[in-house]
Every structure is written in C-alpha cells, then in structure tokens.
TIVOVO-351490 format. One record per atom (N, C-alpha, C): x, y, z. Coordinates in steps of 0.001 Angstrom, whole numbers, plus 500000, padded with zeros to 6 digits. Layout:
BEGIN
XYZ...
***
This chain:
BEGIN
805801767483373406804823768482373107805297769852373568805946769883374710806464771155375216807537771696374278808348770810373707809356771246372730808690771879371518807596771295371066806879771856369924806305773227370263805768773380371464805206774666371877806304775713372047807458775285372542808569776216372760809156776685371431809174775811370447809719776112369122808872777191368443809506778253367984808797779390367409808132779078366076808670778155365315808132777889363980807000776876363968806746776218365078805679775218365133804355775902365437803393775855364522802110776522364775801260775735365772800357776447366417799446775796367348798585774767366625798304774987365345797497774032364565798203772685364451799527772685364339800283771434364260800210770679365585800235771406366684800113770780367999798703770215368166797701770969367721796320770487367797796141769232366950796746769211365778796645768051364896797339766827365511798520767046366082799300765941366633798770765436367976798334766351368839797979765977370206796532766268370584795800766965369733794404767269370034794213768357371073795226769187371302795137770268372286794939771607371580794001772408372078793789773735371523794894774680372007794914775879371467795904776871371896795760777161373386794536777275373870794309777531375300794822776365376149794640775138375667795137773972376401796660773963376452797293774361375350798760774428375305799257775472376298798588776600376349798982777662377283798855777174378724797759776476379034797581775927380388798688774933380728799008774060379775800059773067379998801406773741380226801716774727379407802989775435379559803049776156380900801931776718381329801893777396382636802178776416383769801677775180383638801883774163384675803300773608384669803874773435383484805145772720383367806380773611383443806251774874383084807414775765383085807499776541384390808705776994384688808870777913385809808138779211385454807670779949386451806923781184386157807682782155385244808971782325385463809740783250384630809868782727383195810036781427383036810123780835381699808790780949380969807700780760381701806388780898381084806167782327380600806527783311381418806362784712381019807182785023379778808417784532379713809251784756378520808639784101377286808128782894377444807507782191376327806265782938375835805427783386376772804211784112376380804549785410375673805586786115376113806012787338375433806433787027374007807188785936373841807682785553372525806554785124371598805604784374372125804545783784371307803449784784370963803157785703371857802082786666371631802395787520370409801505787467369452801674788265368244802587787664367196803155786508367457804068785869366498803245785195365408803474785588364170802672785053363069802963783583362801804161783114363095804491781721362799803789780735363722803248781193364843802549780294365759801080780125365367800618780861364378799221780785363944799187780435362465798633779264362163798628778721360806798036779703359794796963780382360142796287781278359209797137782502358868798024782893359737798843784086359516800189783779358867800513782496358728801822782124358186801879782405356691802930783052356224803035783358354798803585782193353971803909781075354599804490779944353882803882778645354389804049777584353604803499776281353978804642775354354352804528774733355516805536773791355979804848772443356155805436771386355604804809770082355678805189769279356896805871769881357874806263769162359077805996770047360286805996769450361456805649770184362673806832770953363255808053770555362927809217771233363488810386771128362517811425771882362787812621771865361958813390770565362215813641769792361161814296768494361316815718768602361839816388769708361573817782769843361994817926770422363393816833770849364004816934771517365296817135770534366446816496769376366400816550768442367518817482767275367218818064766732368269818928765575368131818081764356367796818651763432367023817952762196366716817885761345367969816722760749368239816561759927369445816361758511369070
***
C-alpha cells in the first residue's frame, strides 16, 4: 500500500478501492511509516498533483499502478 501511495500515478481513489482507506487515512499511514524527511518530500510531491486525484486526471487508467515499474514477486 505504501508503494501505491508513493507512486505518483496511483490515485487516492485506487487506494481507497483496493484497501478502503481515505486520502486522510493514507496520509496518516505515510506519516507513521516514513521517516519525517521522507514524509515531507512525499507531501510536497503529492500536494497539488493532478494524477493523485481521480477527478482531476485527464486520462483513464484501468490499473492501480504501472505494470513495468515493480519487479514481479
């Protein structure tokens, strides 16, 4: 879940659909799990980013993350 939140192209709506966590819940989780400096960098990146909000996205993606970004497990 943290990987999905860290990924810039994964909208908060996809995380809510997959895990049932709201945007505020994701922010709380990231604050708990990341180092303070990493959390600040993530919040700077995410704030105002249109790809993290489903309603603001100009395109439709049928998956939660980029298939080529992560190693197969």
